[in-house]
C-alpha positions as semicolon CSV with decimal commas, in nm:
position;residue;x (nm);y (nm);z (nm)
1;M;14,509;6,361;6,900
2;N;14,615;6,673;7,051
3;E;14,315;6,868;6,910
4;T;14,086;6,611;7,038
5;K;14,193;6,687;7,382
6;T;14,164;7,035;7,346
7;W;13,809;6,986;7,247
8;I;13,737;6,771;7,516
9;L;13,908;7,012;7,765
10;A;13,697;7,310;7,611
11;A;13,391;7,105;7,636
12;S;13,455;7,009;7,987
13;A;13,522;7,374;8,083
14;A;13,204;7,481;7,894
15;A;13,001;7,229;8,078
16;L;13,148;7,311;8,416
17;A;13,064;7,698;8,339
18;F;12,703;7,616;8,255
19;V;12,676;7,385;8,576
20;F;12,799;7,679;8,795
21;L;12,599;7,952;8,621
22;T;12,280;7,715;8,667
23;E;12,370;7,689;9,035
24;Q;12,395;8,051;9,065
25;V;12,088;8,130;8,905
26;Q;11,908;7,872;9,130
27;A;12,071;8,022;9,425
28;T;11,964;8,372;9,335
29;R;11,606;8,247;9,251
30;L;11,612;8,061;9,604
31;G;11,728;8,380;9,768
32;Y;11,427;8,574;9,619
33;E;11,183;8,311;9,735
34;L;11,319;8,308;10,086
35;G;11,312;8,680;10,097
36;S;10,952;8,674;9,973
37;A;10,854;8,406;10,239
38;R;11,019;8,593;10,512
39;S;10,811;8,905;10,429
40;A;10,489;8,708;10,406
41;I;10,552;8,573;10,762
42;K;10,646;8,909;10,867
43;A;10,300;9,043;10,742
44;R;10,103;8,750;10,887
45;R;10,259;8,815;11,229
46;D;10,170;9,188;11,230
47;R;9,822;9,100;11,090
48;V;9,802;8,844;11,403
49;A;9,919;9,102;11,638
50;Y;9,679;9,374;11,508
51;L;9,398;9,106;11,549
52;R;9,483;9,023;11,887
53;L;9,493;9,413;11,984
54;E;9,147;9,443;11,830
55;L;9,005;9,126;12,001
56;D;9,135;9,277;12,348
57;R;8,957;9,624;12,248
58;L;8,652;9,460;12,155
59;H;8,626;9,254;12,465
60;A;8,725;9,537;12,716
61;P;8,492;9,580;12,983
62;Q;8,433;9,944;12,945
63;R;8,323;9,887;12,609
64;L;8,094;9,602;12,682
65;A;7,937;9,786;12,961
66;S;7,898;10,099;12,731
67;L;7,730;9,869;12,470
68;A;7,511;9,701;12,726
69;Q;7,379;10,021;12,822
70;S;7,314;10,187;12,486
71;R;7,230;9,905;12,273
72;L;7,045;9,678;12,518
73;G;6,937;9,940;12,778
74;M;7,077;9,758;13,069
75;T;7,161;9,955;13,380
76;P;7,369;9,855;13,691
77;P;7,152;9,701;13,959
78;M;6,993;9,912;14,237
79;P;7,154;9,853;14,576
80;E;6,838;9,762;14,722
81;S;6,778;9,506;14,467
82;L;7,102;9,295;14,566
83;I;7,081;9,018;14,765
84;V;7,392;8,913;14,962
85;L;7,448;8,554;15,042
86;G;7,653;8,450;15,347
87;N;7,911;8,180;15,324
88;T;7,687;7,964;15,555
89;V;7,360;7,797;15,497
90;D;7,091;7,847;15,762
91;R;6,943;7,503;15,738
92;P;7,095;7,196;15,564
93;L;6,966;7,092;15,232
94;R;6,754;6,785;15,218
95;V;6,808;6,534;14,929
96;A;6,452;6,612;14,800
97;E;6,563;6,985;14,748
98;L;6,879;6,889;14,527
99;P;6,835;6,934;14,161
100;K;6,780;6,622;13,962
101;P;7,072;6,519;13,767
102;E;7,066;6,494;13,401
103;K;7,062;6,154;13,243
104;G;7,392;6,012;13,220
105;F;7,527;6,254;13,490
106;T;7,811;6,142;13,713
107;L;8,030;6,308;13,963
108;S;8,335;6,232;13,759
109;R;8,205;6,484;13,492
110;L;8,220;6,750;13,764
111;I;8,584;6,659;13,858
112;D;8,736;6,621;13,513
């Protein structure tokens, strides 16, 4: 009977050691996965930051003006070709002069 208890105790200790080692291995594996996921998140955040900077660079007014001149042949308007509008109307507009609204056009579409 004493020998049976010893075997049961030894088997229990071995099972407990196996469970402990399995948990340690799993914790280590999850630690590596967590580190890898954090590294991937940092890499993606860095990429987003780089792309935002690149987008800002591409949309810079000076760059767009330069491209408009070099590729499209655009030039700034001559001062004599500019028409300055005042903040008052010389004469009130008549209803016949107003543009005709599109079908389904409502004032609420302008307000929203």
